[in-house]
N, C-alpha and C positions, 0 to 999 in steps of 0.2 A: 090723729091718723087712725082710720078705721081698720078693723081687722082685715077687711078685704084688701085694703091698700097695702098693709104689711105683708100679706101673703103674696101679693103680686110683686112687690119689691124683692122679697126673698127668692121668688121663682126666677126673676130676671138675674139676680146675683148668681144664683146657682147655675143658670144657663151660661152666664158669662164665664164663670169659673170653669165649667166643663169645656167651654170652647177654648179657653186659655190653656187648660191641661191638654186638650187634644192637640192644639197647635204646638205646644212645647214638646209633647210626646213625639209628634212628627219630626220636629227639629232634632230631638234626641236620637230618634231612630236613624235619621239621616246622618247625624254626626257620628254615631257609632259605625254606620255603614262606611262612611268616608274614612274615619280615623282608625278603624279596626278591620272591618271586613275587606275593604278595597284598598287598604293602606299601601300594601306592597306594590300592587299594580299601578296605583295612582302616583306613588313616589317614583316608580320606574319611568312612568310616562312623563312626569314632570322633569325628572333628571335628564331624560333623553332629549327633551325639547330645549334644555338650557345647559347641555354638556357636550364635551368633545371626548370621544373614545380613541385611544391610540394603542397600537401593538408594541409591546416591549419585546425586544429580540432576545432569544436564547442563543448565545454565541456558539458557533461550531468549534469543537475541540481541536487541539493541536495534534500534529503527528511529529514525534521526535525520534531520534536515533537512540542507540543503546546508552550513549553518554548524555542524553538530554538535549542534544542539539536540535533546534527547531527546524523541521523540514517543511511544515505546512502550518499556517496560522491564519486567523481571521482579523482583519482590520475594520474597525467601525468607521463608517462615513455617515455624514448627515446632510439631509436636504434642508435648506433654509427657506421657509414659506412665510407669507404675510397675509394679513386680512386687510385689504385696502380700505374697506368700509369703516375700519376702526382706527385708521391712521390719524392720530391727533396728539396734542400735548398730553402729558401724563406726569404724575408725581412719583418720585422715588426717593429713598433715604439719601441724605447728603453724605458724602464721603467722610466728613468729620463727625458724623453722628449728631449734628445740631438740629436735625429735623428733616422734613421733606423739602425737596427742591422741584420746581416745575421744569420739565424738559419739553421743548418744542419738538414738533415733528421733524423740522429741518435739522435741529441739533442731533436727534436720534439717528436720522439718515446719515448725517456726517460721521457720527461715531461708528455706525455699522460699516460704512464705506471704508473707513480707516482700517478697521480690523480685517476686512475682506480684501483690502488693497484694490478697491474699485473706485471709479469716479462717482461722487455722490449723484451726479446727473443720471447715471445709469440706473441706480436704485430708485431715484425719484420717478423716472420714466416708467419703471415697472409697477410701482405702487399707485401711480396716478393715471395709468392707462384706462382703468375703469374703476372710479372711486366707489361704485356701488357693489363691486364684486367682493365676495368673501374669501377669494383665493388668488394668490399670485406667487409664482415660483421665483425666488431671488437667486438661489444656487441649487443645483441638483446634487452636488457633492462637495463637502468640505471635510478636512481632517479633524481629528479630535481636538487638537490644540486650538484651531480656529473656532470650532464649535463652543468650546469652553469659554473662550474670550467673548463670543457673541452672547452666550447665556449670561455672562457677568454684567452685560449692559442692562439687563432687566427691562427689555422693551416689551410691553404687554401685547402688542399686536403682531409679534413674531411667533412662529410655530416651527417645530423641528420633527423630522422623521428620520429615524436611524435605519441604516442598511449595512450589510456586511460585504466586504470584499475579501476574497481568498487570495493569499499571497504565498509564494514559495521562496524563502530567502536564499536557498542554495541552488535555485534554478534547476538545471537538468541533472544535478547530482541526485541519484536515486529516483529520478522522475518516473522511470518505468515502474517502480514499486509504489511510490507515493500516489500517483494518479492525479486526477484533477476533477474539478466541478464545472458545471455549465454556468452560463451568464446569470441564470436564475438561482444559482447556489445549489442545484441538485447534483448529487454525486454521479460521476460518469465512468470512472475508471480507477484501477489500482486499489490501494488501501482506502482511499476516499470512499469507494463503493463497497469493497469487501467488509470494511469496519464501519459502515455508515450508521448502523444502529447504535454504536458507541459515540461516534463523533457528532451526530446531529443534535442540536439543541432543541428545546421546546419553547415556542414563543408564549409570552404572557400577554396580559392586557390591563390597561388602567383607564380611568375616566376622570375628567376634570370638569368641574362646574364653571359655567360662564355667566357673566352678567347680561343685561339686556343689550349692551353694546357688543356682545360677542367676545369680550376680553375675558381671559381666564381669571377666576377668583383665586388669589393666592392662598395656599394651604388647603385647597379643596380636592386635591388629587387623591383618588382612592384606587388601590390595586385590587383588581378583580381576580386576576390569576397571575401568580408569580412566574416569571420566566426561569427556565432551567437551562444552564449552559451544558453543552455537550462534554463528553469525557475526552481524556487524552489517550492516544494510542502510542505505545512505545514499541518501536521495532528493535530487532536484535542486531541490525546492521551498524557498522561503524562508518559514519559518513565520510571521514577522512580517507579511510581505506577504499571506500566506494569511489571517491573522486580519483584516487591514485589509479585504481584499476580501470576506470573509464578512460583516463588519459592514455595509459599504456595500451589499452585495447584500440582506441581510436587511431593512435599513431601506427600500430601494426596493420590494422585493416587497410589503412590508406597506403602503407608501404607495399603491401602485396597485392593491391588492386582488388581486394575482396569486396563482397556485398555487405557483410555484417559480421558480428561476432558477439560472444558472451563470455563472461568470467563469473564463476560462482566459487565463493570461499565459505567453507563450513568449519565449525569447531568440532574436532573429532570426538571429543568426550561427551558432547551435549546435543549435537545435531543442529545447533543454531546456525542460521545463515548470517555471515558477517559481511558478505558482499554478494550482490547479484547484479553485475554490471552488464550493460549492453551498448553497442554502437551500431547504427545510429540509435539515439534515444530521445525521448520527448522532454521538452522544457515546459512544465505545467503553466508557466507564466506566459507562454507564447505557443499555444497548441497548434495554431494554424501554420506555424513555420515547420512543422514536422509532418512527413509523409504519414498518412493514416495507418500504413502497415506497421509503423514503429511507435504508435502511441500507447501500446499495451506493454505487458511484461512477457517477452518471448521466452524468458527462462522458465516460465510456467506453461505457456500456451502454445509453443511451437515445437512439436516433437520432430526428431530427426533420427536417421540411422547412424549409430555412433561409430561404427567401424571398429578398428583394432583396440581401442580402449576397452572394448567389451571382453577382450581375451582374458583380462585379469579376473573378471567375474566367472568366466568359464573355468579358468585354472583353479580358482578358489573353490568352486563347486566340486571339481574333480578330486582335489585333495581332501576336502571334507568328507566326500563319499567313500574315501578309501580307494578310489579308482586311479590315483596317480600320486606321485611325490615330485618335489622339485628336480629329482634326479631321474625320473622316468624317461626312458629312451624311445626315440622314434627316428627312423630313417626317412626324413622328409624330402620328397621329390619336389621339383618345380610344379609339376602337374599331378593331381591326385584324382582318380575316378572311382566312384562307388555308386552302384546302381545307375540311376539316371543323372547323377551329379558329377560335375566336372569343376574342380577347384584349382586355382592357380595362385602362386605367390606373386607379390608385386614386382619381383625381380627374378631374372633367370639364374638358376644355379643347378649344379649337379646334386644328386641325392645327398643330403647332409645328415650326419649322425648327431642330432641335437637332443639335449635333454629338454624337459619341460621348461626349465630356466632359459635355455637357449632359444626355445620357441618364442618365449615372451620377449627376450632381448632382440631377436631377429624379426619378430612380428610375422611369423610364418603362418599363413592361412592353412596350408596343407598339413603342417605339423599339429596345429590345434584341432583340426578336423579329424585327423587320424586318432589322436589321443582321446577325443570325445567319444569314440566308439566303445571305450571302457565303461561308459555309463549309459543307461537307457535314456531314450528320448523323454519319457515321462519324468525321470529323475531330474533331468536338466531343467525342464519347465517348472518342476516343483521348486527348484532353487531360485529361478527367476521370480516366482511368486513370493518366496521368502524374502528376497531382496526388495519386495514391494514394487516390482516393475509391472507395468500394465494397469496401474491404479493410481488415482490422485494421491498427493501427499496429504499429510495432516494439516497443512496450512489452510487449505480451503480457499485459495486465492481465486478471485473472480476470473473466469475464463480459463481456468487451469485444465490442461489436457492430460489424460491418463496414459497416453502412448499406447502402443499395440505390440504385444508379444505374440499375438496370433492374428492372422488376417481375418477380415470380416467374413462371416459365414462358416468359419472353421471352429468347431467346438472343442477340439483337443489336438495336441501336438502330433499324435500318431496319424492324423489326417493330412499332415503336411507332405508335400513332395520332397524327394531326396535332396534336391538342390537347396531348398529353403532350410531344411533341417541342418545341413552343414553350414550354410551361410550364417545362420544365427550364432554359431560358435565364435565367429569373428566380427559380429556386430552388424551384419547386413540382413535384411529381411524382417527386421523388427524395428520399432521406434521407441525412443525415450525422450524425456525433456532434460534440459540442462540441470535442473534441480534434482531430478531422479538419479541422474548419473553421479552427481556429487554425493547424493545420499548413499548410493551403492559403495562408493569409495570411502565414505565415512564409516560404513560398516566394516570394511576390510581394515581400515586404520585403527578402529576401536576394538581390536581383538575379537572381531566377528560379531559385535553387538550393535545392532541397528537402533539408533535413537530416533524418535519421531522428529520429522523435519519441523523446525520452529522459525517463524519470522516475527510473530507478534508476542510481546510479553504480557499483554492484557490491556484492559480498559480502566484507567484511573479516573474516578469521579471527583466532583467538586469537593466532596467531604474527605477526600484522601483514600477512600476505599477502592480496592482493585477487584474487578470481576473479569470473567472470561480468560483468566490466566490459564496457560496450558497445564493440564494435569501432570503431576509428578510422575516420572516414568524411569524405570531401571533399564528400559530397552528390551530388545528381543534378540536372543542368541541365534543368529542366522547360520553361521559357520563356527567351527571350533576355534579357540584361540590359536592353536597350532596351525590350522589351515590359514588363518588370517596372517599370522606372522610369516609363514612360509611365502605367502603371496607378496607381502610387503618386501621381503628380502629378494625375491625373484625380480620384482620391478626395480630394485636397486641396481641391478645389472644394466638396465636401460640407461640409467643416469651416470653409470661409470664407464661402460664399454660399448654402449649402443651408438647408433649413427648420430644421435642428437646429443650425446654426452657433453660435448664442449659447450653447448648452449644451455645446459641444465645445472652446471656446477654452482654451488653456493658455498664459498669458503667457510670451513668450520662445521658444516652440517652435512649429514648423510641424507640424501634425497632419493625417494622412490617415485618412479613415474612410468607412464605408458603412453606411447604415441598412437595416433589413429589417423587413418585416411579412408574415408568412406565415399563410395560413389553415390551420387545423389539422383533420385528419381526425376525423370522428365515430366512426371505428372500423368503419363499414359501407361504406367505399369512397366516401364523399361528405364534403364540407366541412360542418362543423357550426356555423359562426358564431363559434368561438373563435379567438384569434390567438396566435402566438408572435412577439414583437417582439425585435429584435436590433440589435447594433451591433458592428462589427469594424473594426479599423484598426491603425495603427502610428505611431510617432514616434521621432526627428524625421524629417520627410518628406525632408529633404536627405540623410540617412544613417540609415535606419531601424535602430533597435537593439532595440526591443521591440514585441511584438504583443499586443493585448488584444482578446478576443472575449467579448461579453456576450449572454446570452439571458434573456428574461423570459417565462415561460409563462403564458398566459391572464390577462393584466392586465385590469382592469375599468374603471378611471377613465381610463386613457390606453392606446390600442391602436395607437399608431404607434411609430416608432423612438425617440420622445422618452421612452418608458417606460424604455429601456435607456441612453439617452445620459448621464444624470447619473452612473451607475455607471461607465460607460466613462471619463468625464472624471476622476472621483475616483481611480480605480485607476491610470489611465495617469499622472496627475500624481504619485501616490505612487511609482510605479515609477521615473519619471525622477529623483525626489528621492532615492530609496533608492540607486540606482546612480550618482548624481552625473553624469548625462548633461549634457554641455555644451549650452547653448542654440543654436538655429539662427543661423547667420551669413549664410546665402545666402537671398535673397528667393525666393518661390515663382514659378514660371513663370506667365505670363498666358495660360492656355489658353482659347480662345473656347468658349463653351457654346452659342452660336447662330450662324447664318450669314445 
């Protein structure tokens, strides 16, 4: 071989090597690009083309009463879906563990039909209607037991979609407070809406790889985002007591031909709402059966002129301000005129020498109006504000109304006309909600200390932690302990010698109460002849533990406080029994009603 030939051969080899290196380099670069640079995007693209993604539900939390009784919960339901294009025989482990057995499509359909209690022909028709389709719905909704039985069949061409159904085990019991959700699961009313941030779960997602035939590859499921269940909301109410109050209220509303009514029970020492009953009220399981006007919580959202139950607040304010005592005297006429105001009592009588106690017992409009002159108008409104009237409660319930202690456009009480100034002493010309009225009586029952109104205990999360619990509070001293006790004792005369005394007696217990009958507005700025009757009070009078406030709207056969008295007596008796309150051991003070 000549030197020239050797050089030529070496050159060709070098060129060949360079070409091979170049080609390999290109492949290496491409490989690095695929496996490193574009790995994530390519893997995602590949996974997307051969995987199914599903939403995993975050279950909506429960609503429970003070004793843990479930008032609202979520039930999982499942849609059963099939891939008709993948319907074929398949292998699955034998029950005895001896290996795999082949299951024909017909056998699988038969097993599925047996679990779902369907005719196999029905399922066959569904999955064979379009054999090329990737989707067919076998059932829109099955319960958890059925779903678990179907999953145990291990049929690879079946798929499942979970959904939630909200249910209310106690129906209308506390339905006004619990509220409800819509068909799509969105919160619409009550606690469901007020506490939605606690109750709502957060959905997650997972992805499952599939083979070329579209069937899921066992063990390939990957959780992309974990679902988080909603928290549990605990109410302060006692559902048994709520049921009792609703039944007693419904019976009485029907008996007196009334339009509606409410009952609120609070714990005097804490401000907790134990009952907030209404009639009519909503059954969250059957919303359409309830008039839209009664689908909310009127105890929070429907203010009214309270009438004579407000006289206890006026009397307590007078005593606290040093402007009166239970023995303060007034010669109360049937008609009292002052400035442009004309006040009448509800019954005709000659001028009566009543004490403030007698004014409360006889529910005299003229007497309380005349005694109110001992205190300035500004002072009286300061006390209304101290009782937290005219402002929402601490509950923050959806749709809650603040009531009005001043008409719109009036910036201060001194701008009011004479008639309104006097009317407000006996509960006309201003509005409160049922919960606000119960709170005012809680203040009087609790030695003058107003406790924040409480309906929610807090939000309990999946890990057991509790958030949004009401802050600890020692309350606010609105009136002195002496003024509060004097007012409680004056109201005791209503239950012992007042016109409703026979309907208020509870053997073994001293009871304090105040009747009320308020004229209702016709909506055009005048009174239209309809009445709201009420009764509010507490027991035992020697150490008040519980407050009950009742309203009956537009009664027909009885238009005095006697319309509400039987409900008050029944509910208060049940409260004392439920919480095992010890009977009274100290006799009532003998406060004179006349002089």
